[in-house]
N, CA and C of each residue as an Amber inpcrd file, in Angstrom:
protein
   771
 169.8420000 135.3700000 100.8260000 169.8730000 135.3400000  99.3590000
 168.4740000 135.6530000  98.8250000 168.3870000 136.5580000  97.8880000
 167.1070000 136.9460000  97.3060000 166.7470000 136.0180000  96.1530000
 165.5820000 135.3300000  96.2030000 165.1660000 134.4640000  95.1000000
 165.0160000 135.2630000  93.8130000 165.2690000 134.6140000  92.6880000
 165.2230000 135.3110000  91.4060000 164.0920000 134.7840000  90.5370000
 163.3960000 135.7150000  89.8920000 162.3730000 135.3540000  88.9190000
 162.8590000 135.6040000  87.4940000 164.1360000 135.9240000  87.3500000
 164.6850000 136.1780000  86.0190000 164.8180000 134.8770000  85.2410000
 164.4770000 134.9450000  83.9470000 164.6490000 133.7980000  83.0580000
 165.6280000 134.1360000  81.9410000 166.4960000 135.0810000  82.1920000
 167.4500000 135.5180000  81.1770000 168.2720000 134.3400000  80.6540000
 168.3070000 134.2150000  79.3270000 169.0940000 133.1750000  78.6880000
 168.3860000 131.8380000  78.5600000 167.1790000 131.7230000  79.0720000
 166.4710000 130.4380000  79.0200000 165.5330000 130.3770000  77.8190000
 165.2600000 129.1490000  77.4140000 164.4850000 128.9010000  76.2020000
 163.2100000 128.1430000  76.5840000 162.0620000 128.6900000  76.1740000
 160.7800000 128.1520000  76.6210000 159.8540000 127.8440000  75.4530000
 159.1280000 126.7480000  75.5910000 158.0680000 126.3770000  74.6550000
 156.7570000 126.3280000  75.4280000 155.7350000 126.9740000  74.8710000
 154.4070000 126.9960000  75.5020000 153.3970000 126.5190000  74.4730000
 152.6550000 125.4690000  74.7940000 151.6740000 124.9540000  73.8400000
 150.3470000 125.6830000  73.9590000 149.6270000 125.7540000  72.8290000
 148.3010000 126.3750000  72.7630000 148.3120000 127.7640000  73.3850000
 149.1380000 128.6520000  72.8410000 149.4190000 129.9120000  73.5340000
 149.2660000 131.1620000  72.6910000 148.4080000 131.1370000  71.6730000
 148.1850000 132.3560000  70.8910000 147.1200000 133.2450000  71.5160000
 146.4540000 132.7340000  72.5640000 145.4470000 133.5250000  73.2520000
 145.2390000 132.9420000  74.6420000 144.3960000 133.6060000  75.4330000
 144.0100000 133.0740000  76.7360000 145.1530000 132.9260000  77.7210000
 145.0380000 131.9170000  78.5850000 146.0400000 131.6760000  79.6230000
 147.4140000 131.4430000  79.0040000 147.4560000 130.6540000  77.9460000
 148.7370000 130.3350000  77.3210000 149.4700000 131.5640000  76.8390000
 148.7340000 132.4790000  76.2130000 149.3660000 133.7050000  75.7220000
 149.9390000 134.5290000  76.8700000 149.1890000 134.6770000  77.9540000
 149.6640000 135.4740000  79.0870000 150.8820000 134.8050000  79.7230000
 150.8990000 133.4790000  79.7750000 152.0830000 132.7770000  80.2750000
 153.2810000 133.0590000  79.3770000 153.0960000 132.9250000  78.0750000
 154.1970000 133.1640000  77.1310000 154.7190000 134.5860000  77.2490000
 153.8140000 135.5390000  77.3250000 154.1980000 136.9390000  77.4480000
 154.9620000 137.1760000  78.7470000 154.5080000 136.5620000  79.8320000
 155.1650000 136.7200000  81.1360000 156.5710000 136.1340000  81.1200000
 156.7430000 134.9700000  80.5190000 158.0710000 134.3580000  80.4350000
 159.0100000 135.2160000  79.5870000 158.4770000 135.7630000  78.5010000
 159.2950000 136.6280000  77.6460000 159.7090000 137.8920000  78.3890000
 158.7980000 138.4730000  79.1490000 159.1130000 139.6740000  79.9200000
 160.1550000 139.3960000  80.9920000 160.2130000 138.1380000  81.4520000
 161.1960000 137.7530000  82.4610000 162.5530000 137.4360000  81.8390000
 162.6410000 137.5160000  80.5000000 163.9320000 137.3520000  79.8380000
 164.0910000 136.1030000  78.9970000 163.0890000 135.2330000  78.9750000
 163.1970000 133.9980000  78.2040000 162.9350000 134.2460000  76.7270000
 163.5340000 133.4190000  75.8960000 163.1530000 133.3450000  74.4850000
 162.0380000 132.3190000  74.3900000 160.9700000 132.6610000  73.6910000
 159.7440000 131.8610000  73.7560000 159.2410000 131.4830000  72.3660000
 158.8280000 130.2190000  72.2390000 158.1500000 129.7170000  71.0510000
 156.8160000 129.1300000  71.4860000 155.7690000 129.4150000  70.7150000
 154.4450000 128.9050000  71.0570000 153.8030000 128.2750000  69.8200000
 152.7200000 127.5380000  70.0740000 151.9180000 127.0300000  68.9680000
 150.4500000 127.2400000  69.2840000 149.6150000 127.1230000  68.2620000
 148.1720000 127.2080000  68.4380000 147.5140000 126.6480000  67.1830000
 146.3090000 126.1080000  67.3340000 145.5930000 125.5430000  66.2020000
 144.9210000 126.6220000  65.3580000 144.7470000 127.8130000  65.9200000
 144.0460000 128.9050000  65.2470000 145.0460000 129.7580000  64.4520000
 145.0290000 129.6070000  63.1300000 145.9950000 130.3100000  62.2810000
 145.8550000 131.8230000  62.3860000 144.6290000 132.3150000  62.4820000
 144.4330000 133.7600000  62.5920000 145.0670000 134.3030000  63.8670000
 144.8680000 133.6090000  64.9750000 145.4600000 134.0600000  66.2350000
 146.9750000 133.9600000  66.2080000 147.4930000 132.9540000  65.5300000
 148.9460000 132.8360000  65.3730000 149.4860000 134.0370000  64.6050000
 148.8040000 134.4010000  63.5270000 149.2370000 135.5460000  62.7230000
 149.1710000 136.8390000  63.5220000 148.1100000 137.0010000  64.3050000
 147.9650000 138.1980000  65.1340000 149.0710000 138.2690000  66.1880000
 149.4040000 137.1310000  66.7730000 150.4720000 137.1010000  67.7740000
 151.8070000 137.5020000  67.1590000 152.0800000 137.0130000  65.9640000
 153.3340000 137.3540000  65.2890000 153.4460000 138.8650000  65.0670000
 152.3210000 139.4850000  64.7460000 152.3240000 140.9180000  64.4930000
 152.4890000 141.7180000  65.7800000 151.7960000 141.2930000  66.8540000
 151.8290000 142.0270000  68.1160000 153.1220000 141.8040000  68.8910000
 153.6590000 140.5840000  68.8000000 154.8410000 140.2340000  69.5980000
 155.8520000 139.4980000  68.7200000 156.5490000 140.2070000  67.8600000
 157.4820000 139.5550000  66.9430000 158.6120000 138.8050000  67.6460000
 158.8700000 139.1250000  68.9170000 159.9310000 138.4280000  69.6410000
 159.5060000 137.0270000  70.0630000 158.2030000 136.7640000  70.0750000
 157.6980000 135.4390000  70.4290000 157.4190000 134.6700000  69.1450000
 158.1010000 133.5610000  68.9550000 157.8740000 132.7510000  67.7590000
 156.5620000 132.0000000  67.8620000 155.8100000 131.9150000  66.7770000
 154.4960000 131.2700000  66.7990000 154.3170000 130.3870000  65.5730000
 153.8070000 129.1760000  65.8090000 153.5960000 128.1890000  64.7520000
 152.1910000 127.6290000  64.8560000 151.5390000 127.4230000  63.7170000
 150.2230000 126.7940000  63.7140000 150.4030000 125.2870000  63.8520000
 149.6610000 124.6800000  64.7800000 149.8210000 123.2530000  65.0450000
 148.5350000 122.6890000  65.6230000 148.1430000 121.5060000  65.1580000
 147.0120000 120.7840000  65.7340000 147.5720000 119.7770000  66.7350000
 147.4410000 120.0810000  68.0150000 148.0260000 119.2400000  69.0520000
 147.3040000 117.9140000  69.2280000 146.1690000 117.7210000  68.5600000
 145.5120000 116.4220000  68.5630000 146.2300000 115.4390000  67.6480000
 147.1090000 115.9590000  66.8060000 147.8700000 115.1600000  65.8480000
 149.3090000 115.0520000  66.3540000 149.7190000 113.8640000  66.7640000
 151.0570000 113.6800000  67.3510000 152.1600000 114.0520000  66.3680000
 151.9690000 113.7680000  65.0970000 153.0020000 114.0950000  64.1110000
 153.1360000 115.6060000  63.9390000 152.0070000 116.2970000  63.9510000
 152.0490000 117.7550000  63.8430000 152.6940000 118.3480000  65.0940000
 152.4220000 117.7570000  66.2410000 153.0410000 118.2030000  67.4950000
 154.5430000 118.0280000  67.4330000 154.9970000 116.9050000  66.9280000
 156.4350000 116.6450000  66.7910000 157.0710000 117.6420000  65.8240000
 156.3430000 117.9520000  64.7420000 156.8600000 118.9330000  63.7680000
 157.0330000 120.2950000  64.4250000 156.0140000 120.7300000  65.1770000
 156.1180000 122.0040000  65.8840000 157.3040000 122.0120000  66.8360000
 157.4570000 120.9450000  67.6000000 158.5480000 120.9040000  68.5800000
 159.9040000 121.0210000  67.8840000 160.0840000 120.2990000  66.7910000
 161.3590000 120.3560000  66.0680000 161.6370000 121.7670000  65.5580000
 160.6070000 122.4300000  65.0370000 160.7590000 123.8010000  64.5540000
 161.1290000 124.7430000  65.6890000 160.4370000 124.6090000  66.8200000
 160.6820000 125.4930000  67.9640000 162.0910000 125.3060000  68.5150000
 162.5250000 124.0580000  68.6470000 163.8600000 123.7840000  69.1880000
 164.9420000 124.2880000  68.2490000 164.7030000 124.1620000  66.9460000
 165.6740000 124.6780000  65.9760000 165.8210000 126.1850000  66.1150000
 164.7080000 126.8810000  66.2930000 164.7580000 128.3340000  66.4410000
 165.4320000 128.7450000  67.7450000 165.1340000 127.9900000  68.8230000
 165.6570000 128.3530000  70.1330000 167.0700000 127.8510000  70.3800000
 167.4400000 126.7850000  69.6750000 168.7440000 126.1790000  69.9220000
 168.7410000 125.2590000  71.1260000 167.5620000 124.8140000  71.5470000
 167.4400000 123.9340000  72.7080000 166.1970000 124.2910000  73.4950000
 166.0360000 123.6910000  74.6640000 164.8740000 123.9850000  75.5010000
 165.2300000 123.8240000  76.9750000 164.8020000 124.7870000  77.7760000
 164.9900000 124.7390000  79.2270000 163.6590000 124.6710000  79.9650000
 162.5910000 125.1570000  79.3190000 161.2780000 125.2630000  79.9610000
 160.2140000 124.7650000  78.9930000 159.3160000 123.9120000  79.4910000
 158.1660000 123.4660000  78.7090000 156.9050000 123.7170000  79.5170000
 155.9620000 124.4450000  78.9220000 154.6620000 124.6710000  79.5340000
 153.6170000 123.9550000  78.6960000 153.0970000 122.8600000  79.2320000
 152.0370000 122.1170000  78.5660000 150.6990000 122.7520000  78.9410000
 150.2510000 123.6600000  78.1130000 149.0570000 124.4350000  78.4180000
 147.8160000 123.9480000  77.6680000 147.9960000 123.0970000  76.6640000
 146.8840000 122.7380000  75.7860000 145.7230000 122.1110000  76.5350000
 144.5160000 122.5620000  76.1980000 143.3220000 121.9880000  76.7940000
 142.0680000 122.5000000  76.1140000 141.1680000 121.5850000  75.7620000
 139.8720000 121.9630000  75.1990000 138.7710000 121.4680000  76.1350000
 137.6070000 122.0880000  76.0520000 136.5030000 121.7010000  76.9290000
 135.9660000 120.3180000  76.5880000 135.9800000 119.9740000  75.3150000
 135.4410000 118.6880000  74.9030000 133.9220000 118.6560000  74.9900000
 133.3290000 117.5110000  74.7140000 131.8720000 117.3910000  74.7680000
 131.3490000 117.6200000  76.1850000 130.2380000 118.3000000  76.2810000
 129.5800000 118.5030000  77.5770000 128.2260000 117.8200000  77.4960000
 128.1930000 116.5570000  77.8700000 126.9880000 115.7410000  77.7780000
 127.2040000 114.4390000  78.5390000 126.1500000 113.6970000  78.8080000
 126.3140000 112.4250000  79.5120000 127.2070000 111.4640000  78.7370000
 127.9580000 110.6490000  79.4530000 128.8770000 109.7170000  78.8100000
 128.1570000 108.7630000  77.8620000 126.9440000 108.3580000  78.2140000
 126.2340000 107.3660000  77.4160000 125.8210000 107.8850000  76.0410000
 125.7510000 109.2160000  75.8740000 125.3760000 109.7660000  74.5720000
 126.5660000 110.3720000  73.8390000 127.7270000 110.3160000  74.4420000
 128.9250000 110.9430000  73.8730000 129.5300000 110.0690000  72.7840000
 130.0620000 110.6850000  71.7400000 130.7360000 109.9210000  70.7000000
 132.1600000 109.5940000  71.1220000 132.6620000 108.4890000  70.6220000
 134.0460000 108.1090000  70.8990000 135.0080000 109.1350000  70.2910000
 134.6130000 109.7230000  69.1700000 135.4430000 110.7460000  68.5300000
 135.6480000 111.9430000  69.4600000 134.5580000 112.3920000  70.1100000
 134.6700000 113.5110000  71.0390000 135.5600000 113.1840000  72.2200000
 135.4040000 111.9820000  72.7470000 136.2610000 111.5260000  73.8500000
 137.7270000 111.5070000  73.4310000 138.0100000 110.8700000  72.2800000
 139.3920000 110.7010000  71.8360000 140.0810000 112.0220000  71.5490000
 139.3740000 112.9570000  70.9190000 140.0140000 114.2440000  70.6080000
 140.3290000 115.0140000  71.8890000 139.4350000 114.9650000  72.8670000
 139.6900000 115.6680000  74.1270000 140.9460000 115.1280000  74.7990000
 141.0790000 113.8050000  74.8660000 142.2590000 113.2260000  75.4990000
 143.5200000 113.4610000  74.6670000 143.3610000 113.4870000  73.3390000
 144.5220000 113.7250000  72.4760000 145.1240000 115.1000000  72.7200000
 144.2600000 116.1160000  72.8200000 144.7440000 117.4800000  73.0470000
 145.1670000 117.6810000  74.4990000 144.3070000 117.2830000  75.4280000
 144.4960000 117.6410000  76.8320000 145.5390000 116.8070000  77.5530000
 145.7900000 115.5980000  77.0770000 146.7140000 114.7010000  77.7810000
 147.8420000 114.1880000  76.8930000 147.4930000 113.6270000  75.7410000
 148.5390000 113.0350000  74.9040000 149.5370000 114.0760000  74.4130000
 149.0680000 115.2800000  74.0960000 150.0180000 116.3200000  73.6480000
 151.0190000 116.6550000  74.7480000 150.5790000 116.6190000  76.0130000
 151.4880000 116.8630000  77.1320000 152.5680000 115.7750000  77.1680000
 152.1350000 114.5320000  76.9830000 153.0690000 113.4110000  76.9730000
 154.0710000 113.5350000  75.8280000 153.5650000 113.8130000  74.6290000
 154.4380000 113.8930000  73.4510000 155.4890000 114.9850000  73.6260000
 155.0790000 116.1650000  74.0570000 156.0270000 117.2700000  74.2030000
 157.0220000 117.0110000  75.3260000 156.5660000 116.4440000  76.4470000
 157.4870000 116.1380000  77.5440000 158.4860000 115.0650000  77.1300000
 158.0160000 114.0890000  76.4030000 158.8740000 113.0020000  75.9190000
 159.9720000 113.5350000  75.0000000 159.6340000 114.5120000  74.1840000
 160.6190000 115.1110000  73.2860000 161.5670000 116.0560000  74.0200000
 161.0290000 116.7670000  75.0210000 161.8380000 117.7700000  75.7180000
 162.8400000 117.1550000  76.6930000 162.4840000 116.0480000  77.3130000
 163.2980000 115.4840000  78.3890000 164.7630000 115.2340000  78.0060000
 165.0550000 114.5580000  76.8790000 166.4700000 114.3170000  76.5610000
 167.2640000 115.5900000  76.2900000 166.6040000 116.5990000  75.7200000
 167.2990000 117.8600000  75.4560000 167.5560000 118.6240000  76.7460000
 166.6010000 118.5930000  77.6740000 166.8090000 119.2120000  78.9810000
 167.9310000 118.4970000  79.7360000 167.9590000 117.1780000  79.6210000
 169.0160000 116.4070000  80.2950000 170.3900000 116.8210000  79.7670000
 170.4870000 116.9720000  78.4590000 171.7530000 117.3950000  77.8560000
 172.1560000 118.7830000  78.3300000 171.1500000 119.6310000  78.5960000
 171.4180000 121.0120000  79.0230000 171.7000000 121.1100000  80.5230000
 171.5720000 119.9870000  81.2360000 171.8560000 119.9970000  82.6680000
 170.6400000 120.1790000  83.5480000 169.4490000 120.1860000  82.9380000
 168.2310000 120.3130000  83.7330000 167.1880000 121.1580000  83.0240000
 166.0470000 121.3150000  83.6750000 164.9740000 122.1030000  83.0840000
 163.7480000 122.0770000  83.9620000 162.6930000 122.6770000  83.4620000
 161.4410000 122.7530000  84.2260000 160.2660000 122.5350000  83.2890000
 159.3570000 121.6650000  83.7100000 158.1290000 121.3950000  82.9790000
 156.9550000 121.7290000  83.8850000 155.9910000 122.4690000  83.3480000
 154.7540000 122.7480000  84.0820000 153.5840000 122.2950000  83.2220000
 152.7760000 121.3990000  83.7660000 151.5470000 120.9640000  83.1050000
 150.3830000 121.7680000  83.6650000 149.6090000 122.3520000  82.7920000
 148.4120000 123.0700000  83.2350000 147.2380000 122.0870000  83.2470000
 146.7730000 121.7510000  84.4230000 145.6230000 120.8770000  84.5920000
 144.4070000 121.7460000  84.8830000 143.6630000 121.4330000  85.9270000
 142.4500000 122.1670000  86.2890000 141.9730000 121.6370000  87.6370000
 141.1720000 122.4240000  88.3280000 140.5320000 121.8730000  89.5240000
 139.6020000 120.7310000  89.1370000 139.2310000 120.6530000  87.8660000
 138.4490000 119.5150000  87.3760000 139.2680000 118.2310000  87.3930000
 140.5780000 118.3540000  87.5530000 141.4430000 117.1900000  87.6800000
 141.5180000 116.6790000  89.1050000 140.7430000 117.2640000  89.9930000
 140.7420000 116.8620000  91.4070000 139.3610000 116.4200000  91.8730000
 138.3480000 116.5890000  91.0220000 136.9720000 116.2440000  91.3720000
 136.3130000 115.5590000  90.1730000 135.0710000 115.1610000  90.3410000
 134.2780000 114.6670000  89.2310000 133.1620000 115.6440000  88.9200000
 132.8230000 115.7900000  87.6590000 131.7250000 116.6700000  87.2490000
 130.8290000 115.9120000  86.2790000 129.5330000 115.9590000  86.5020000
 128.5920000 115.3430000  85.5740000 128.7000000 116.0040000  84.2050000
 128.5910000 115.1830000  83.1520000 128.6000000 115.6370000  81.7600000
 129.9510000 116.1740000  81.2970000 131.0100000 115.9390000  82.0830000
 132.3480000 116.4340000  81.7010000 133.3780000 115.3030000  81.7360000
 132.9600000 114.0650000  81.4900000 133.8630000 112.9240000  81.7040000
 135.1850000 112.9940000  80.9350000 135.2270000 113.3440000  79.6360000
 136.5330000 113.3800000  78.9640000 137.4260000 114.4990000  79.4850000
 136.8260000 115.6480000  79.7970000 137.6190000 116.7650000  80.3090000
 138.2220000 116.4070000  81.6670000 137.3710000 115.9210000  82.5800000
 137.8650000 115.5870000  83.9050000 138.8930000 114.4640000  83.8520000
 138.6100000 113.4400000  83.0600000 139.5460000 112.3230000  82.9530000
 140.9020000 112.7790000  82.4360000 140.8900000 113.6630000  81.4490000
 142.1540000 114.1490000  80.8920000 142.9160000 114.9990000  81.8950000
 142.2000000 115.8010000  82.6650000 142.8690000 116.6720000  83.6320000
 143.4000000 115.8860000  84.8280000 142.7010000 114.8150000  85.2240000
 143.2730000 113.9050000  86.2210000 144.5410000 113.2690000  85.6470000
 144.4830000 112.8680000  84.3820000 145.6290000 112.2350000  83.7370000
 146.8440000 113.1390000  83.6700000 146.6230000 114.4260000  83.4380000
 147.7180000 115.3980000  83.4020000 148.4870000 115.3970000  84.7250000
 147.7520000 115.2820000  85.8330000 148.3950000 115.2570000  87.1480000
 149.2030000 113.9740000  87.3190000 148.6150000 112.8450000  86.9760000
 149.3270000 111.5820000  87.0980000 150.5740000 111.5440000  86.2340000
 150.4580000 112.0670000  85.0170000 151.6090000 112.1200000  84.1130000
 152.7350000 112.9370000  84.7320000 152.3980000 114.1070000  85.2570000
 153.4210000 114.9930000  85.8260000 154.1060000 114.3600000  87.0310000
 153.3390000 113.7210000  87.8870000 153.9240000 113.1040000  89.0700000
 154.8670000 111.9570000  88.6890000 154.4920000 111.1900000  87.6750000
 155.3690000 110.1140000  87.2100000 156.6400000 110.6710000  86.5710000
 156.4790000 111.7170000  85.7460000 157.6510000 112.3240000  85.1120000
 158.5960000 112.9330000  86.1370000 158.0430000 113.5170000  87.1900000
 158.8860000 114.1040000  88.2290000 159.7930000 113.0350000  88.8450000
 159.2520000 111.8490000  89.0900000 160.0440000 110.7580000  89.6490000
 161.0850000 110.2640000  88.6600000 160.7190000 110.2060000  87.3840000
 161.6470000 109.7220000  86.3630000 162.7790000 110.6990000  86.0810000
 162.4590000 111.9840000  86.0710000 163.3990000 112.9760000  85.5510000
 164.1470000 113.7480000  86.6250000 163.7580000 113.5850000  87.8730000
 164.3910000 114.3640000  88.9390000 165.8960000 114.1710000  89.0350000
 166.3690000 112.9620000  88.7930000 167.8180000 112.7130000  88.8800000
 168.5870000 113.4560000  87.8000000 167.8820000 113.9220000  86.7750000
 168.5070000 114.7220000  85.7100000 168.2810000 116.2120000  85.9390000
 167.8210000 116.5670000  87.1450000 167.5520000 117.9650000  87.5150000
 166.4780000 118.5960000  86.6420000 165.5290000 117.7760000  86.2290000
 164.3690000 118.2590000  85.4910000 163.1860000 118.2360000  86.4430000
 162.6340000 119.3870000  86.7140000 161.5270000 119.5120000  87.6570000
 160.2010000 119.5150000  86.9070000 159.2200000 118.8220000  87.4630000
 157.9020000 118.7400000  86.8250000 156.8260000 119.0360000  87.8670000
 156.0020000 120.0230000  87.5830000 154.9310000 120.4110000  88.4850000
 153.6240000 120.6090000  87.7180000 152.5400000 120.7490000  88.4580000
 151.2140000 120.9290000  87.8810000 150.5420000 122.1440000  88.5090000
 149.8620000 122.9240000  87.6860000 149.0040000 123.9950000  88.1860000
 147.5630000 123.6260000  87.8640000 146.6940000 123.7320000  88.8630000
 145.2660000 123.4780000  88.6770000 144.5070000 124.7930000  88.8200000
 144.2330000 125.4750000  87.7250000 143.4460000 126.7100000  87.7990000
 141.9780000 126.4020000  88.1060000 141.3430000 127.3590000  88.7510000
 139.9070000 127.2920000  88.9500000 139.1980000 128.0400000  87.8310000
 138.2710000 128.9020000  88.2080000 137.4240000 129.6470000  87.2690000
 138.2190000 130.8380000  86.7190000 138.7870000 130.6730000  85.5200000
 139.6070000 131.7250000  84.9100000 138.7910000 132.4700000  83.8620000
 138.6610000 133.7770000  84.0340000 137.9050000 134.5940000  83.0860000
 138.5150000 134.4840000  81.6840000 137.6450000 134.4250000  80.6780000
 138.1230000 134.3640000  79.3010000 137.1160000 133.7040000  78.3910000
 137.4440000 133.6140000  77.1060000 136.5170000 133.0840000  76.1140000
 136.1360000 131.6340000  76.3830000 137.1150000 130.8230000  76.8220000
 136.8210000 129.4020000  77.0100000 135.7920000 129.1900000  78.1050000
 135.9720000 129.8780000  79.2380000 135.0240000 129.6760000  80.3360000
 133.6450000 130.2120000  79.9670000 133.6060000 131.2400000  79.1250000
 132.3130000 131.7670000  78.6940000 131.5740000 130.7370000  77.8470000
 132.3110000 129.9920000  77.0320000 131.6780000 128.9390000  76.2340000
 131.1450000 127.8230000  77.1330000 131.9170000 127.4860000  78.1640000
 131.4790000 126.4490000  79.1030000 130.2280000 126.9120000  79.8550000
 130.2360000 128.1680000  80.2920000 129.0690000 128.7240000  80.9940000
 127.8380000 128.6670000  80.0990000 127.9990000 129.0590000  78.8430000
 126.8740000 129.0630000  77.9110000 126.3240000 127.6600000  77.7100000
 127.2230000 126.6770000  77.5670000 126.7810000 125.3000000  77.3630000
 126.1020000 124.7470000  78.6100000 126.6770000 125.0280000  79.7890000
 126.0630000 124.5820000  81.0430000 124.6720000 125.1920000  81.2190000
 124.5660000 126.4840000  80.9270000 123.2810000 127.1680000  81.0600000
 122.2420000 126.5540000  80.1380000 122.6460000 126.2560000  78.9090000
 121.7360000 125.6440000  77.9440000 121.2970000 124.2600000  78.4080000
 122.2790000 123.4500000  78.8270000 121.9760000 122.0830000  79.2410000
 121.0770000 122.0480000  80.4760000 121.2590000 123.0250000  81.3930000
 120.5210000 123.0230000  82.6490000 119.2520000 123.8680000  82.5870000
 119.0900000 124.6130000  81.4830000 117.8930000 125.4290000  81.3150000
 117.8180000 126.6050000  82.2700000 118.9820000 127.2050000  82.5570000
 119.0220000 128.3670000  83.4500000 119.7690000 129.5000000  82.7600000
 119.7490000 130.6770000  83.3770000 120.4390000 131.8470000  82.8350000
 121.9440000 131.7160000  83.0510000 122.7030000 132.2830000  82.1300000
 124.1680000 132.2480000  82.2500000 124.6470000 132.8590000  83.5560000
 124.0030000 133.9500000  83.9630000 124.4550000 134.6340000  85.1760000
 124.2530000 133.7740000  86.4120000 123.2970000 132.8740000  86.3640000
 123.1090000 131.9580000  87.4870000 124.2810000 130.9780000  87.5800000
 124.7480000 130.5010000  86.4530000 125.9100000 129.6080000  86.4400000
 127.1350000 130.3430000  86.9760000 127.3130000 131.5870000  86.5260000
 128.4520000 132.3810000  86.9970000 128.3520000 132.6390000  88.5020000
 127.1630000 132.9710000  88.9840000 126.9770000 133.2570000  90.4070000
 127.2920000 132.0300000  91.2570000 126.8870000 130.8680000  90.7840000
 127.1890000 129.6350000  91.5110000 128.6970000 129.4160000  91.6250000
 129.4120000 129.7030000  90.5330000 130.8720000 129.5450000  90.5500000
 131.5180000 130.5200000  91.5260000 131.0750000 131.7640000  91.5140000
 131.6390000 132.7690000  92.4110000 131.3460000 132.4380000  93.8760000
 130.1740000 131.8510000  94.1270000 129.7730000 131.5500000  95.5060000
 130.6640000 130.4900000  96.1360000 131.3230000 129.6890000  95.3060000
 132.1920000 128.6360000  95.8560000 133.5150000 129.1870000  96.3730000
 133.8750000 130.4040000  95.9610000 135.1570000 131.0040000  96.3580000
 135.0260000 131.7710000  97.6670000 135.9200000 131.4860000  98.6290000
 135.8890000 132.2430000  99.8790000 136.2730000 133.6950000  99.6500000
 136.9800000 133.9590000  98.5560000 137.3610000 135.3280000  98.2080000
 136.2860000 135.9940000  97.3420000 135.3000000 135.2230000  96.9340000
 134.2050000 135.7740000  96.1410000 134.6230000 136.2480000  94.7710000
 135.6000000 135.5720000  94.1800000 136.1200000 136.0390000  92.9010000
 136.5780000 134.8850000  92.0280000 136.6490000 135.1640000  90.7430000
 137.2790000 134.2380000  89.8240000 138.7480000 134.6090000  89.6870000
 139.3640000 134.1300000  88.6210000 140.7890000 134.3720000  88.3940000
 140.9980000 135.0940000  87.0780000 142.1850000 135.6610000  86.9420000
 142.6420000 136.2010000  85.6700000 143.7910000 135.3320000  85.1590000
 144.0140000 135.3100000  83.8520000 145.1490000 134.5560000  83.3250000
 146.4740000 134.9560000  83.9790000 146.5900000 136.2250000  84.3970000
 147.8120000 136.6900000  85.0610000 148.1200000 135.8960000  86.3210000
 147.0730000 135.4470000  87.0220000 147.2840000 134.6760000  88.2440000
 147.9710000 133.3490000  87.9510000 147.5940000 132.7230000  86.8540000
 148.2060000 131.4540000  86.4690000 149.6230000 131.6900000  85.9420000
 149.7990000 132.7720000  85.1980000 151.1250000 133.1000000  84.6690000
 152.1120000 133.3830000  85.7950000 151.6590000 134.0570000  86.8520000
 152.5380000 134.3840000  87.9770000 153.0220000 133.1090000  88.6690000
 152.1270000 132.1470000  88.8730000 152.5300000 130.8800000  89.4890000
 153.4760000 130.1100000  88.5780000 153.2030000 130.1470000  87.2810000
 154.0770000 129.4740000  86.3210000 155.4900000 130.0460000  86.3670000
 155.5850000 131.3640000  86.3640000 156.8900000 132.0160000  86.4180000
 157.6500000 131.6000000  87.6690000 156.9730000 131.5920000  88.7920000
 157.6250000 131.1710000  90.0400000 158.1810000 129.7540000  89.9110000
 157.3930000 128.8400000  89.3720000 157.7970000 127.4390000  89.3260000
 158.9570000 127.1730000  88.3780000 159.0390000 127.9120000  87.2710000
 160.1230000 127.6560000  86.3110000 161.3700000 128.4700000  86.6050000
 161.2610000 129.4370000  87.5100000 162.4140000 130.2810000  87.8550000
 163.2360000 129.6420000  88.9610000 164.3540000 130.2740000  89.3050000
 165.1900000 129.7780000  90.3950000 164.4820000 129.8620000  91.7420000
 163.4530000 130.6910000  91.8360000 162.6910000 130.7710000  93.0810000
 161.9850000 129.4510000  93.3850000 161.6970000 128.6790000  92.3520000
 161.0330000 127.3910000  92.5420000 161.9450000 126.2060000  92.3150000
 163.2440000 126.4000000  92.4570000 164.2110000 125.3600000  92.0860000
 164.1570000 124.1030000  92.9430000 163.4660000 124.1270000  94.0740000
 163.3220000 122.9300000  94.8970000 161.9050000 122.3630000  94.8220000
 161.1090000 122.8690000  93.8820000 159.7270000 122.4200000  93.7290000
 159.6460000 121.4030000  92.5920000 159.1730000 120.1950000  92.8910000
 158.9550000 119.2010000  91.8480000 157.9850000 118.1420000  92.3520000
 157.1580000 117.6670000  91.4380000 156.2140000 116.6150000  91.7670000
 154.9930000 117.0770000  92.5160000 154.7130000 118.3900000  92.4730000
 153.6270000 118.9300000  93.2770000 152.5010000 119.5070000  92.4160000
 151.3240000 119.5870000  93.0350000 150.1420000 120.1370000  92.4010000
 149.7850000 121.4330000  93.1100000 149.7350000 122.5160000  92.3770000
 149.4550000 123.8260000  92.9410000 148.0800000 124.2980000  92.4660000
 147.1500000 124.3990000  93.4110000 145.7900000 124.8380000  93.0950000
 145.7160000 126.3480000  93.1780000 145.3020000 126.9850000  92.0930000
 145.1090000 128.4380000  92.0690000 143.6410000 128.6640000  91.7130000
 142.8010000 128.8460000  92.7380000 141.3680000 128.8930000  92.4850000
 140.5980000 129.8320000  93.3980000 141.3020000 130.7530000  94.0930000
 140.6460000 131.6850000  95.0100000 139.8380000 130.9420000  96.0820000
 140.3640000 129.7650000  96.4810000 139.7330000 128.9470000  97.5240000
 138.3000000 128.6030000  97.1860000 138.1280000 127.9760000  96.0100000
 136.7870000 127.5740000  95.5830000 136.5600000 126.0640000  95.6680000
 137.6000000 125.3200000  96.0030000 137.4650000 123.8520000  96.0820000
 136.6300000 123.4500000  97.2870000
C-alpha cells in the first residue's frame, strides 16, 4: 500500500501564518488539498496574504490575548465547517537578556504567545475533532525546547512547555483518534532568526557573521534549514502517511544538536 500525503477534503487551522514558517506550512497544506484558515498579528501581512492566496482564509489576531484567539478560532471553524488539522505555529523570540534584569511583562507575553495560545487552540479544537472522528495536531516547538540557553529563559521555557503540552494531549486524546506531535526546528532561515542573530551579536559584542558561522558549525551537514523543511515534516505528520505517529518529538535541525 502506498502512503498518501493527500489532504483532500480536510480542514486546517494554522496559527501565526501570514509569513515565515507558518505561511509555508499553510501553503503546503493547501497544495495538498486542504482548506486552510490562518491568523497573524500583523494586519499588513494578513492583507498581503489575502491578495496573494485568496483560497487561504486569513484573520488578524493577537495570540497573546486568549479572547482574541477564541474569536479567531470561532471565525475559522465557521468558514471551514469544522476542523481536522491544527498547526500551533505561534512563537516569538521574547526578551533576550539575563533573567534577573527581565521584566515580568516580557516573560508573560512570551509564554502567552508561545505556549498558552497552543493550549487555547488545542482545547477548542479537541471536541470538534472528536465529533469528526479524529484529527491531527502539530505543535511547533524548537531545539531550544530540548536545551537551555543563557539569556533566553522565557523562550526556552515556553518551547519546553510546548513539548510537555503535546505529550499530555497525545495521552488524553489518543482514544478519540486525535494524534498530537511536536516538531523542533533548528536554525531556520528567515526574518525571525535574523533578528535573533542581530540581538545575540549586539549582546556579545561580535559580528553577525560570527554568530551565523557558529550556528552552521554545529550542523554535521554544515547547513541551516528552510521553512520548506518544516512544512514537509508537518505534511507527513498530518497526512495518512503519519497516521500511526502520536506523542513524539521530531527534531529537524540538520544534525546540529
